[in-house]
C-alpha positions in Angstrom: 3.9 18.1 -4.2 1.8 20.1 -6.6 -1.6 18.3 -7.2 -3.1 19.0 -10.6 -6.0 19.4 -10.5 -7.9 19.4 -7.3 -11.0 20.2 -9.4 -11.5 16.5 -10.3 -11.5 15.6 -6.6 -14.0 18.4 -5.8 -16.3 17.3 -8.7 -16.2 13.7 -7.6 -16.9 14.7 -4.0 -19.9 16.8 -5.1 -21.3 13.7 -6.9 -20.4 11.3 -4.1 -20.6 13.3 -0.9 -19.3 10.5 1.3 -16.0 10.6 -0.7 -15.4 14.3 -0.1 -13.6 14.1 3.2 -11.4 11.1 2.4 -10.4 12.7 -0.9 -9.6 16.0 0.9 -7.4 14.1 3.4 -5.6 12.4 0.4 -5.1 15.8 -1.3 -3.7 17.4 1.9 -1.2 14.5 2.4 -0.1 14.7 -1.2 0.3 18.5 -1.2 2.3 18.5 2.1 4.7 15.7 1.1 7.5 15.6 -1.4 8.0 12.0 -2.5 11.4 11.1 -4.0 10.1 7.8 -5.4 7.5 5.0 -5.3 9.0 3.5 -2.1 8.2 6.6 -0.2 4.6 6.6 -1.5 4.2 3.0 -0.3 5.6 3.9 3.1 3.3 6.9 3.5 0.1 5.2 2.4 0.8 1.5 3.1 1.5 -1.2 0.6 -2.2 -2.3 0.4 -3.4 1.2 -0.4 -1.1 2.0 -3.4 -0.5 0.1 -6.6 1.6 1.0 -9.7 0.2 0.4 -13.2 3.5 1.0 -15.0 5.0 4.1 -16.3 4.0 7.0 -14.1 0.5 5.8 -13.2 -0.2 5.1 -9.5 -3.5 4.0 -8.1 -4.5 5.1 -4.6 -7.2 3.2 -2.7 -9.2 5.8 -0.8 -11.6 5.2 2.2 -11.2 1.5 2.7 -11.0 0.8 -1.0 -14.3 2.4 -1.8 -12.8 4.9 -4.2 -9.7 5.0 -6.4 -7.6 7.9 -7.5 -5.5 7.2 -10.6 -2.6 9.7 -10.9 0.6 10.3 -12.8 3.2 11.0 -10.2 6.3 12.9 -11.5 8.8 12.6 -8.7 11.6 14.7 -10.2 9.0 17.4 -11.1 7.3 17.2 -7.7 3.9 17.0 -9.3 0.8 14.7 -9.2 -1.5 14.8 -12.1 -5.0 13.3 -11.3 -6.1 11.3 -14.3 -9.3 9.7 -12.9 -11.3 9.4 -9.7 -13.5 6.3 -9.5 -15.8 4.4 -7.3 -14.4 0.8 -6.9 -16.8 -0.7 -9.5 -16.0 2.1 -12.0 -12.3 1.5 -11.5 -12.8 -2.3 -12.1 -14.6 -1.6 -15.4 -12.0 1.0 -16.5 -9.1 -1.4 -15.6 -10.7 -4.3 -17.4 -11.0 -2.2 -20.6 -7.5 -0.9 -20.2 -6.0 -4.4 -20.3 
């Protein structure tokens, strides 16, 4: 899949160095895999590491749930648009406001 944009991952990794490697692993998996639908994402990452917020938004738990990547996955367009990269507490605050 095309991952748009890796820059968000790199910026977050620069701010949180311990996240850099797990985010890079996630990026490489996403880039190397073409997902036909949500079921394939769950199979690849495990049901506990992926959740769907509705619409196209998917939340990926990274590094034992320390970080979260919120992305819009467009299966028929073979693209992943990174919307947010959070620490777990940042995600909780964002998600609470979103509701």
